[in-house]
C-alpha positions in Angstrom: 28.3 -41.6 24.6 31.7 -43.1 25.6 34.8 -40.9 25.4 36.0 -42.7 22.3 32.8 -41.4 20.7 34.4 -38.0 21.0 37.3 -38.8 18.7 35.7 -36.8 15.9 35.2 -33.7 18.1 36.6 -30.7 16.2 37.3 -27.5 18.1 37.2 -24.4 15.8 36.3 -20.8 15.6 32.6 -20.3 15.2 31.0 -18.8 12.1 27.8 -16.9 11.9 26.1 -20.1 10.7 26.8 -21.5 14.2 25.1 -18.8 16.1 21.7 -20.5 16.4 23.3 -23.7 17.9 25.4 -21.6 20.3 22.3 -19.7 21.5 20.6 -23.0 22.1 23.5 -24.3 24.1 23.6 -21.1 26.2 19.9 -21.2 26.8 19.9 -24.9 27.9 20.0 -24.4 31.7 17.7 -22.9 34.3 19.9 -19.9 35.1 20.5 -18.7 31.5 17.0 -19.5 30.3 15.7 -16.7 32.6 17.7 -14.1 30.7 18.1 -15.4 27.1 15.7 -15.4 24.2 14.2 -18.8 23.4 16.2 -20.3 20.6 14.6 -21.1 17.3 14.9 -21.0 13.6 15.0 -17.2 13.6 17.8 -16.0 16.0 17.2 -12.7 17.7 19.0 -10.0 15.7 20.9 -9.0 18.9 22.7 -12.3 18.9 23.8 -11.9 15.3 24.9 -8.3 16.0 26.9 -9.5 19.0 28.6 -12.2 16.9 29.6 -9.6 14.3 31.2 -7.5 17.0 33.0 -10.6 18.4 34.2 -11.6 14.9 35.5 -8.1 14.2 37.6 -7.9 17.4 40.9 -9.6 17.1 41.0 -10.1 20.9 37.6 -11.9 20.9 36.9 -15.5 19.8 33.7 -17.5 19.9 34.8 -21.1 19.7 32.7 -24.2 19.1 33.1 -28.0 19.4 31.6 -29.8 16.5 30.8 -33.5 16.4 29.3 -35.3 13.5 28.4 -31.9 11.9 26.6 -30.7 15.0 27.7 -27.9 17.4 27.9 -29.6 20.8 30.0 -27.2 22.8 30.9 -23.5 22.9 32.9 -20.8 24.8 33.9 -17.2 24.3 37.5 -16.2 24.9 38.6 -12.6 25.2 42.2 -11.5 25.5 42.5 -8.7 28.1 45.7 -6.6 28.1 46.8 -5.3 31.5 49.6 -3.3 33.1 49.5 -5.6 36.1 51.5 -8.8 36.0 54.2 -6.9 34.2 52.0 -5.9 31.3 50.5 -9.4 31.1 47.7 -10.7 28.9 44.8 -12.7 30.4 42.4 -14.9 28.7 38.9 -14.4 30.0 36.7 -17.4 29.3 32.9 -17.1 29.4 29.7 -18.9 28.3 31.3 -22.4 28.4 28.6 -24.9 27.5 28.5 -28.5 26.5 25.4 -30.4 25.2 23.7 -32.0 28.1 24.0 -35.5 26.5 27.8 -35.1 26.3 28.5 -33.7 29.8 30.9 -35.8 31.8 32.3 -37.5 28.6 35.4 -35.3 28.1 34.1 -32.7 25.6 34.4 -29.9 28.1 37.9 -30.8 29.0 38.9 -31.0 25.3 37.3 -27.5 24.8 39.2 -26.0 27.7 42.4 -27.6 26.7 42.1 -26.1 23.2 41.3 -22.7 24.8 44.4 -23.0 27.0 46.6 -23.6 23.9 45.0 -20.8 22.0 45.6 -18.4 25.0 49.2 -19.5 25.4 49.9 -19.0 21.7 48.7 -15.4 22.1 50.9 -14.7 25.0 48.4 -15.0 27.8 50.0 -15.6 31.2 46.7 -16.4 32.9 43.2 -17.9 32.2 40.4 -16.6 34.3 36.7 -17.3 34.2 33.6 -16.8 36.3 30.8 -19.3 37.0 27.6 -18.7 38.8 27.7 -19.8 42.4 24.7 -22.0 41.7 26.6 -24.0 39.1 28.0 -26.5 41.6 28.9 -29.1 38.9 30.6 -26.5 36.7 32.7 -25.4 39.6 33.8 -29.0 40.3 34.7 -29.3 36.6 36.9 -26.2 36.6 38.6 -27.3 39.9 39.4 -30.6 38.3 41.1 -28.7 35.5 43.2 -26.8 38.0 41.3 -23.6 38.4 41.3 -22.0 41.8 38.5 -19.8 43.3 41.1 -17.2 44.3 38.9 -14.1 44.0 35.3 -13.1 44.8 33.7 -11.7 41.7 31.1 -9.0 41.7 28.7 -7.8 39.0 26.2 -5.0 38.6 23.5 -5.1 36.0 23.2 -2.1 33.7 19.9 -3.1 32.2 
């Protein structure tokens, strides 16, 4: 689909009705498929419970990109309040996904631009994100948007 086909792309806050489509987007890669439930008509109750927690927290937002009535992109933004950076707020961005058929067409850039505006409007001085080291194309995408791999992240599973 050419970029002009994305003219109707609407970026908006997700609703519970969007959860199955978001789960399908998250599941749609080899890395995530190993840890997520297979998407289907009946979404795992854990995803719905997580959405309720996100929706109830004013510092959390699940955002989707909708095109022609279909969810084709998603991300989660969490505002983190810190004492560092003179009491600055950071926007943590996670679970950025774009439908495989639309990758490279500008949908991801539009989504990230919307997120940047959202973060600025809420006083964030910094946007940060993590991406798995195996996601070479994702890393290139973020670098094109001006993100810098300035820190080495670490994780420890609790499950």
